[in-house]
C-alpha positions as CSV (number, residue, x, y, z in Angstrom):
1,M,27.6,105.2,59.1
2,K,30.8,103.5,60.4
3,A,30.3,100.6,58.1
4,T,29.8,103.0,55.1
5,A,32.9,104.9,56.0
6,A,34.9,101.7,56.2
7,C,33.7,100.6,52.9
8,L,34.6,103.9,51.3
9,I,38.1,103.7,52.7
10,L,38.4,100.1,51.5
11,L,37.3,101.2,48.0
12,A,39.8,104.0,48.0
13,I,42.6,101.6,48.9
14,I,41.5,99.1,46.2
15,S,41.3,102.0,43.7
16,A,44.8,103.2,44.5
17,C,46.2,99.7,44.3
18,T,44.6,99.0,40.9
19,A,45.4,102.4,39.4
20,K,46.8,102.2,35.9
21,Y,49.6,104.4,34.6
22,E,48.7,106.0,31.4
23,P,51.1,106.2,28.4
24,N,51.8,109.9,29.0
25,W,54.5,111.7,30.9
26,K,52.2,113.3,33.4
27,S,51.0,109.9,34.6
28,L,54.4,108.1,34.2
29,D,56.4,110.8,35.9
30,A,54.0,110.6,38.9
31,R,55.1,107.0,39.7
32,P,57.0,106.9,43.0
33,L,60.5,105.6,42.7
34,P,60.8,102.2,44.5
35,K,62.4,102.7,47.9
36,W,65.2,100.2,47.4
37,Y,66.9,102.3,44.7
38,D,67.4,105.4,46.8
39,E,68.6,103.4,49.8
40,S,71.2,101.5,47.8
41,K,73.3,104.6,46.8
42,F,76.0,102.6,45.0
43,G,75.9,100.3,42.0
44,I,78.3,98.7,39.4
45,F,77.9,99.3,35.6
46,I,79.4,96.6,33.3
47,H,80.2,97.4,29.7
48,W,81.0,94.1,28.1
49,G,80.3,93.2,24.4
50,L,81.8,92.5,21.0
51,F,83.5,95.9,21.3
52,S,85.6,94.3,24.0
53,V,87.5,92.2,21.4
54,P,89.3,95.0,19.6
55,S,89.4,96.9,22.9
56,Y,91.0,100.0,21.5
57,G,90.4,103.7,21.2
58,C,92.7,106.4,19.8
59,S,92.9,110.0,20.9
60,G,91.9,111.4,17.5
61,G,88.8,109.2,17.4
62,G,87.7,109.4,21.0
63,A,89.2,107.0,23.5
64,S,85.9,105.2,24.1
65,G,86.5,101.6,23.1
66,E,82.8,100.7,23.0
67,W,82.3,103.0,20.0
68,Y,84.9,101.2,17.9
69,W,82.5,100.2,15.1
70,W,81.1,103.7,14.7
71,V,84.6,105.3,14.7
72,L,85.8,102.7,12.2
73,D,82.9,102.7,9.7
74,G,80.7,105.6,10.6
75,A,83.1,108.5,11.5
76,K,85.9,106.8,9.6
77,T,88.4,108.5,11.9
78,P,91.9,108.1,10.4
79,C,93.8,107.2,13.6
80,L,91.5,104.2,14.3
81,V,91.1,103.2,10.6
82,D,94.9,103.1,10.2
83,W,95.4,101.1,13.4
84,H,92.6,98.7,12.5
85,Q,94.0,98.0,9.0
86,K,97.6,97.6,10.3
87,T,96.4,95.2,13.0
88,Y,93.7,93.2,11.2
89,G,94.1,94.0,7.5
90,K,92.1,96.1,5.1
91,D,89.4,93.5,4.4
92,F,88.7,92.7,8.1
93,K,85.2,93.9,9.0
94,Y,83.8,94.6,12.4
95,Q,81.6,91.6,12.1
96,D,84.7,89.4,11.8
97,F,85.4,90.0,15.5
98,A,82.4,87.9,16.5
99,P,84.2,84.5,16.1
100,M,87.1,85.9,18.0
101,W,85.1,86.6,21.2
102,K,86.2,83.7,23.5
103,T,85.2,84.1,27.2
104,S,87.7,81.5,28.4
105,M,88.4,83.2,31.7
106,F,84.9,84.3,32.5
107,N,83.5,83.2,35.9
108,P,80.3,85.1,36.7
109,D,80.4,84.0,40.4
110,D,83.8,85.6,40.7
111,W,82.3,88.8,39.3
112,A,79.4,88.7,41.7
113,Q,81.6,88.1,44.7
114,L,83.8,91.0,43.7
115,F,80.8,93.3,43.3
116,K,79.4,92.2,46.7
117,K,82.8,93.0,48.3
118,S,82.8,96.4,46.7
119,G,79.7,97.3,48.7
120,A,77.6,97.8,45.6
121,K,73.9,97.0,46.0
122,Y,72.8,96.7,42.4
123,I,74.5,95.8,39.1
124,V,73.7,97.0,35.5
125,L,75.0,94.9,32.6
126,T,75.0,95.9,29.0
127,S,72.5,93.7,27.2
128,K,72.9,95.6,23.9
129,H,75.0,98.6,23.0
130,H,74.7,100.8,19.9
131,E,76.3,98.2,17.7
132,G,73.3,96.0,18.1
133,F,75.1,92.8,19.2
134,C,73.0,91.2,22.0
135,N,74.3,89.5,25.1
136,W,71.3,87.2,25.1
137,P,69.7,85.0,22.4
138,S,67.5,87.7,21.0
139,P,65.2,86.3,18.2
140,Q,65.3,89.8,16.6
141,S,69.1,89.7,16.4
142,W,69.6,86.2,15.0
143,N,73.3,85.3,14.5
144,W,74.3,88.7,16.0
145,N,74.2,87.7,19.6
146,S,76.3,86.0,22.2
147,V,74.6,82.6,21.8
148,N,74.6,82.3,18.1
149,A,78.0,83.8,17.7
150,G,81.1,84.6,19.7
151,P,81.2,82.8,23.1
152,H,78.0,80.9,22.4
153,Q,76.5,81.6,25.8
154,D,73.7,83.7,27.3
155,N,75.8,86.3,29.1
156,V,72.8,88.1,30.5
157,K,71.5,84.9,32.2
158,L,74.9,83.9,33.5
159,V,75.6,87.3,35.1
160,T,72.0,87.7,36.3
161,D,72.0,84.3,38.0
162,A,75.3,84.9,39.7
163,V,74.4,88.5,40.9
164,R,71.1,87.4,42.4
165,K,72.8,84.4,44.1
166,A,75.1,86.9,45.7
167,G,72.1,88.8,47.1
168,L,72.4,91.8,44.8
169,R,69.8,93.4,42.6
170,M,70.2,93.1,38.8
171,G,69.6,95.6,36.0
172,L,70.2,95.8,32.3
173,Y,71.5,98.6,30.0
174,H,69.8,98.6,26.6
175,S,70.4,100.9,23.6
176,L,67.3,102.1,21.9
177,F,69.0,102.6,18.5
178,E,71.5,100.6,16.5
179,W,74.0,102.5,14.4
180,F,73.8,100.4,11.2
181,N,70.5,98.5,11.5
182,P,68.8,99.0,8.1
183,L,65.3,99.1,9.6
184,Y,66.3,101.9,11.9
185,L,68.1,103.8,9.1
186,T,65.0,103.6,7.0
187,D,62.8,105.0,9.8
188,R,65.3,107.8,10.4
189,T,65.3,108.6,6.7
190,N,61.5,108.7,6.9
191,K,61.9,111.1,9.9
192,G,60.1,108.7,12.2
193,N,57.0,108.5,10.1
194,T,57.6,104.8,9.9
195,T,58.4,102.6,12.9
196,Y,59.6,99.4,11.2
197,Y,62.6,99.1,13.7
198,V,60.6,100.0,16.8
199,D,57.8,97.5,16.0
200,T,59.9,94.5,14.9
201,V,63.1,94.9,16.9
202,L,63.1,97.4,19.8
203,H,59.8,96.7,21.6
204,P,60.1,92.9,21.2
205,Q,63.6,93.0,22.6
206,L,62.7,95.2,25.6
207,K,59.8,93.0,26.5
208,D,62.0,89.9,25.9
209,I,64.6,91.0,28.5
210,V,62.0,92.0,31.0
211,M,60.0,88.8,30.7
212,N,63.0,86.5,30.7
213,Y,65.4,88.1,33.1
214,K,63.2,90.4,35.2
215,P,65.7,93.3,35.6
216,E,65.0,95.8,38.4
217,V,66.8,98.5,36.5
218,I,66.2,99.4,32.8
219,W,69.1,101.7,31.9
220,S,68.0,103.1,28.5
221,D,70.4,104.8,26.1
222,G,70.9,105.7,22.5
223,D,67.8,107.8,22.4
224,W,69.0,111.2,21.2
225,E,68.4,111.0,17.4
226,M,64.6,110.6,17.7
227,P,61.8,111.8,20.0
228,D,60.1,109.5,22.5
229,S,57.0,109.4,20.3
230,Y,59.0,107.5,17.7
231,W,60.6,105.1,20.2
232,G,57.2,104.4,21.7
233,S,58.7,105.0,25.1
234,Q,55.6,106.0,26.9
235,D,53.7,102.9,25.7
236,F,56.5,100.7,26.9
237,L,56.8,102.3,30.3
238,A,53.1,102.1,30.9
239,W,53.3,98.4,30.2
240,L,56.4,98.1,32.4
241,Y,54.7,99.8,35.3
242,N,51.3,98.2,34.9
243,D,51.7,94.7,33.6
244,S,55.3,93.5,33.7
245,P,56.6,91.0,36.3
246,V,58.8,93.8,37.8
247,K,56.1,96.5,37.8
248,D,56.4,97.1,41.6
249,T,60.2,97.2,41.9
250,V,61.7,98.3,38.5
251,V,63.4,101.6,38.2
252,V,64.3,103.4,34.9
253,N,66.4,106.3,33.9
254,D,65.6,109.4,31.8
255,R,66.9,108.5,28.3
256,W,63.7,107.7,26.4
257,G,63.9,110.2,23.6
258,S,65.6,113.4,22.5
259,G,64.9,116.1,25.1
260,D,63.8,113.7,27.8
261,A,67.1,113.6,29.7
262,C,66.8,115.4,33.0
263,T,63.1,115.9,32.4
264,H,61.1,112.6,32.1
265,G,61.4,109.0,33.2
266,G,62.5,107.6,36.6
267,Y,65.7,108.9,38.1
268,Y,67.8,111.4,36.1
269,T,71.2,110.9,34.6
270,C,71.2,114.0,32.5
271,D,74.6,113.2,30.9
272,D,77.5,110.8,31.3
273,R,79.6,111.5,34.4
274,W,77.1,114.1,35.5
275,N,77.7,115.3,39.1
276,P,76.1,118.7,39.7
277,G,77.7,119.2,43.2
278,T,74.5,120.8,44.5
279,L,71.3,119.3,46.0
280,Q,68.8,118.1,43.3
281,R,65.1,118.1,43.7
282,H,64.7,114.9,41.7
283,K,66.5,111.6,42.3
284,W,69.5,111.3,40.1
285,E,72.5,109.1,39.3
286,N,76.1,109.8,38.6
287,C,77.3,107.2,36.1
288,L,81.1,107.3,35.7
289,T,84.0,105.1,34.7
290,I,87.2,104.0,36.6
291,D,88.9,104.5,33.2
292,A,88.3,108.2,32.8
293,H,88.0,107.9,29.0
294,S,86.2,104.7,28.2
295,W,83.3,102.5,29.3
296,G,84.6,99.4,27.5
297,Y,87.9,97.8,28.2
298,R,90.9,99.4,26.4
299,R,94.1,97.5,25.9
300,N,95.9,100.8,25.3
301,A,94.6,102.5,28.5
302,Q,97.3,104.1,30.7
303,F,97.6,103.9,34.4
304,S,97.2,107.7,34.6
305,D,93.8,107.3,32.9
306,M,92.4,105.5,36.0
307,L,90.7,107.4,38.7
308,T,92.3,107.1,42.1
309,I,90.5,105.8,45.1
310,E,90.6,109.4,46.6
311,E,88.8,110.7,43.4
312,L,86.2,107.9,43.5
313,L,85.4,108.5,47.2
314,S,85.1,112.2,46.5
315,Q,82.6,111.3,43.8
316,L,80.7,109.0,46.1
317,A,80.5,111.4,49.0
318,S,79.5,114.4,46.9
319,T,76.9,112.4,44.9
320,V,75.2,110.9,48.0
321,A,75.3,114.3,49.8
322,C,73.4,115.9,46.9
323,G,70.7,113.2,46.7
324,G,72.2,110.9,44.0
325,N,73.4,107.4,43.5
326,M,76.8,106.5,42.1
327,L,76.9,103.9,39.3
328,L,80.6,103.0,38.7
329,N,81.6,101.3,35.5
330,V,84.1,98.5,34.8
331,G,84.9,97.1,31.4
332,P,85.9,93.4,31.5
333,T,88.4,92.0,28.9
334,P,86.9,89.9,26.1
335,E,88.1,86.8,28.0
336,G,85.9,87.8,30.9
337,M,88.5,89.1,33.3
338,I,88.1,92.3,35.4
339,I,91.6,93.7,35.3
340,P,93.6,94.1,38.6
341,V,93.3,97.9,38.7
342,F,89.5,97.7,38.5
343,Q,89.4,95.0,41.1
344,E,91.7,97.1,43.4
345,R,89.4,100.1,43.2
346,L,86.3,98.1,43.9
347,L,87.8,96.4,46.9
348,Q,89.1,99.7,48.2
349,I,85.6,101.2,48.0
350,G,84.3,98.1,49.7
351,A,86.8,98.3,52.5
352,W,85.9,101.9,53.1
353,L,82.2,101.2,53.1
354,D,82.7,98.3,55.6
355,V,83.8,101.1,58.1
356,N,81.8,104.0,56.8
357,G,78.7,102.6,55.2
358,D,76.4,104.2,57.8
359,S,77.2,107.6,56.2
360,I,76.1,106.3,52.8
361,Y,73.4,103.6,52.8
362,K,69.9,104.7,53.5
363,T,70.9,108.3,54.2
364,T,69.2,111.5,53.1
365,P,70.7,114.9,52.2
366,W,71.2,117.1,55.2
367,R,70.2,120.8,55.3
368,S,73.7,121.7,54.1
369,Q,75.6,119.6,51.6
370,N,79.2,120.5,52.2
371,D,81.9,122.6,53.8
372,T,83.9,123.4,50.7
373,A,86.8,125.1,52.6
374,A,87.3,121.9,54.7
375,N,86.6,119.4,51.8
376,V,83.7,117.9,53.7
377,W,80.4,116.5,52.5
378,Y,77.4,115.9,54.8
379,T,74.7,113.2,54.9
380,Q,72.0,112.4,57.5
381,N,70.3,109.4,58.9
382,G,67.7,110.3,61.6
383,A,69.4,112.1,64.4
384,N,72.9,111.4,63.0
385,V,74.7,113.8,60.8
386,Y,77.8,112.5,59.0
387,A,80.7,114.7,58.0
388,I,82.7,112.9,55.3
389,V,86.1,114.4,55.5
390,L,88.1,113.8,52.4
391,S,91.5,115.1,53.6
392,W,93.1,114.6,57.0
393,P,93.1,118.1,58.6
394,K,96.3,119.9,59.4
395,N,97.2,120.1,63.1
396,N,94.5,117.4,63.5
397,Q,91.7,120.0,63.8
398,I,88.9,120.6,61.3
399,F,86.7,123.7,61.4
400,L,83.1,122.8,60.5
401,T,81.0,125.8,59.6
402,Q,77.6,124.1,59.2
403,P,76.8,121.9,62.3
404,L,75.6,123.9,65.3
405,P,76.0,122.1,68.7
406,T,73.6,121.5,71.5
407,S,74.2,120.5,75.1
408,T,74.0,116.8,74.2
409,T,76.2,116.8,71.0
410,T,78.7,114.0,70.6
411,A,81.2,113.3,67.9
412,T,82.5,109.9,66.8
413,M,84.9,108.8,64.1
414,L,83.5,105.8,62.5
415,G,85.8,102.8,62.9
416,Y,87.6,104.5,65.8
417,G,85.4,105.9,68.6
418,K,84.6,109.2,70.4
419,V,86.6,112.2,69.4
420,N,86.9,115.7,71.1
421,W,85.0,118.7,69.8
422,S,84.6,122.3,70.9
423,Q,82.3,125.1,70.0
424,N,84.3,127.7,68.0
425,S,84.0,131.4,67.8
426,R,81.4,131.2,65.1
427,G,79.2,129.0,67.2
428,S,79.8,126.0,65.0
429,I,82.0,122.9,65.7
430,T,85.7,122.3,65.6
431,V,86.6,118.6,65.7
432,T,89.9,117.4,67.0
433,F,91.1,114.3,65.2
434,P,93.0,111.8,67.3
435,T,96.7,111.3,66.9
436,L,97.0,107.9,65.3
437,T,99.7,105.7,63.9
438,V,99.1,104.3,60.4
439,D,98.0,100.9,61.8
440,Q,95.5,102.6,64.0
441,L,93.7,104.5,61.2
442,P,90.2,103.1,60.6
443,N,91.0,103.5,56.9
444,P,93.7,105.2,54.9
445,Y,91.6,107.7,53.0
446,A,88.4,109.8,53.8
447,W,87.2,109.7,57.4
448,V,83.7,110.1,58.7
449,I,82.7,112.0,61.8
450,Q,79.3,111.1,63.1
451,L,77.7,114.0,64.9
452,N,74.8,113.3,67.2
453,N,72.2,115.9,68.4
454,V,73.3,118.9,66.4
455,K,70.8,121.6,65.4
């Protein structure tokens, strides 16, 4: 009997390990999210492509520089058309930017070291945006990629190798559709009853980047014009989860067809710059930009367009407290430089995480997410509850309504040490911040109180 029972258990384990995901959402949505992603909490998004050459966006056509070709030849927005013609001439086509893309200042190792210092744990690079220009030598995009044209180098490989050498995880953004690809336009005209583009371009490209670069994030986009049945998303994801070289570690988002966002896939993004501010049942990601108006680099961006470090830390704290990850975007220049204001923000976040990382990495949401009156967000790791205080309290005292003390409760400011607390009239905790000079502050913005043994 014992031997039989052991055999049955062994067979159950083998069956579980060899279970195949079926190409339907019921099966695919049941796949557990690899643990590394939730523990990471913070990643860097990189929008770098041919759109970085004109690097311009006008207010009347949307400030987003990565949509330059569409605004120029699709929407034909007057403010951008006029600027383009005055700058480059009436006969200058978007394709003419390709020979101009020279990455003379690009050092992928510098990028990777900056990202590591920022405290990010994973990186997501644009492999192909909606314009269709590929950052790797895609056979399906001959002469419209970074090896056959422009910088004549495999940008995906260069960044991937540097990022992994720095000890970070690597992912790739990939647009499902291409604005002006004639095969896609034919399929769309046929209302998806033909799949010329999907069969000859999309799926070969997706499998190409997976097999050659083994990304641990597939950040899909450009899905909204057609249903996932047209894109063949479920078939691709079943292959990705069952047979690909990253089947055990890869994570994907939710942009796999019209109506899928916030419903199907891996983690949810729901919309750009989406931060619900409340606890979510499903793992999610807040993807946002330092330049509040654009994902790609803009030469005409103003300093006032840049999010402050206080705003970014507020996004990070609120996102993690509500169960999400923050994916923060930078847009390098066409030459390959990450401009100083972007570098400064990343290094500021990294310096903050050096002191306060325990309140972010590997944490879980607490029973209460915030104290709105006190501008505080909570996270938890085991017996430790972290109160992330975004504003230094007046009179050095902060009234926390949510934590309830026990006889063994202690309070510690990360980077400083033990601080005094008392039980207030409501039965919760009032923490007294220490009187510090500027040089004694553990960091100049957002302070974390670690509470041990609260109810």
